[in-house]
C-alpha positions, 0 to 999 in steps of 0.5 A: 857145478862140480863135486869139488865145488860142493866139497869146498862149500862144506869145508868152508862151513866146517873150518869157518875161514878162507885162510884155514880152508886153503891150508886144509885143502892145500891150495892158495887162499886166492884160489879158494876166494876165486872159486867161492866167487864163481859158486856164488855167481852160479847160484846168484846168491851170497853164500857167506858173509865175510866177518873179521873172525869167520864166515857166516852163512846167509839164509840162501847159503843154508839152503845151498849147503843143504843141497851140497850135502845131499849131492855129496851123500848121493855121489858117495852112495852110488859109488859105494853101490857100484863098488859093492856090486863088483867082484873086483876090489876097487873104488875109494876106501876112506879112513879116519885114523888116530895119529898115533896108529897112523904114524906107528902102524898104518904105513906098513898096513896100507903098503901091504893093502895097496900092493894087493889092491892097486885099484883102490883109492885111499882117502886118509884123515888123521887126528886125535880120536875125539875129533874123529868121533864127531865126524865118524859117519863121513868115513868107511872105517874109523881107527880110534883109541879109548872108548869104542864108537856108539851105534857102530860095529867095533872090533878091538885091535889091541890094548896098549899099556901105559908107562910113566918115564923119566930121566930120574929114577922112581924111588920106592917109599919116597915121594917123587916130585917132578914136572909132568909133560902131557901131549895133546890127546882126547879126554879119555887119555887124560882121565886115565892119567889123572885117575892113576895120579890121584891113587898114587899121590903119595908116591908121585906129585907133578910140580906142574904140567907142561902141555905140548901138541905132539907125542914125539915132542913129549918124548923129546922133552922127557929125554932132555930131563924136563920132566916125567911123561906118561906114554903108551907102550906102542910108542915107547917100547924101545925106551924101556932099556934106556930110561927109568920107568914104571907101569901104570897099575891100579888094583893089580892090573895094568892101565891100558888104552884100547884101540878099535876099528869101527864102521857103520852097519852095511859098510863092510859089504863093500869089498875094499872095506871088507879086505882092509878090515880083514887085513887090519884085524890080522895084524899083531900090533904089540908083541909081548 
């Protein structure tokens, strides 16, 4: 059995289907099926029951999955221990990063980092912060937006002011009624917007909400005049001169979203992690 086999079992359990797992790890569905058959033959036990909707763990499968997690945790622990005992910056750096930050800021940061430390292997997962929180202990470093992680060391990277944009003006003293375009994000973002709209219900009234999956889709819909969109400054600063907008304000203060880098106690002792966090915290994300 290889480490990759144990990783495949955990991924199958997490996603719940062979098709979804194949898509997630970028190999063919028949290849996943064949590898699972080999693993089950190796243990001489069925690990999953193939139901029409999802894979169901057998009792034997539960034991095997527990063993798989122990093997992977043990492998990760020894790799980390070897890396921390070495003066050279090497090993693997696993990062879970908010999609917004990974698209806007991370490429340049990782470009600089890999130029400085070419022997480090980068393992990067991106997604919305809410999903990252659920599995944050699987990564050396998590870069998230909204609330910081509990039971973690967190350093605030920047505060990101929110603005509401439209192709039509925001008239003073007159109710503006327009559709609102919302992109997929975690609950904390939606709570900020809903709270602001509640306090400004006499100024702005969304006629309906149009939900889209990506922030870029949200921007393009707004630019086509389909409706209003609340966007963070980090992805909309170039739009301020072209489109009507107002900052989200409550009690005389800008409504902002915090961005954090978070990590577990002791992880920064790894040289590759320490150097990445040092580089990240020196970055100027928004210039005012």
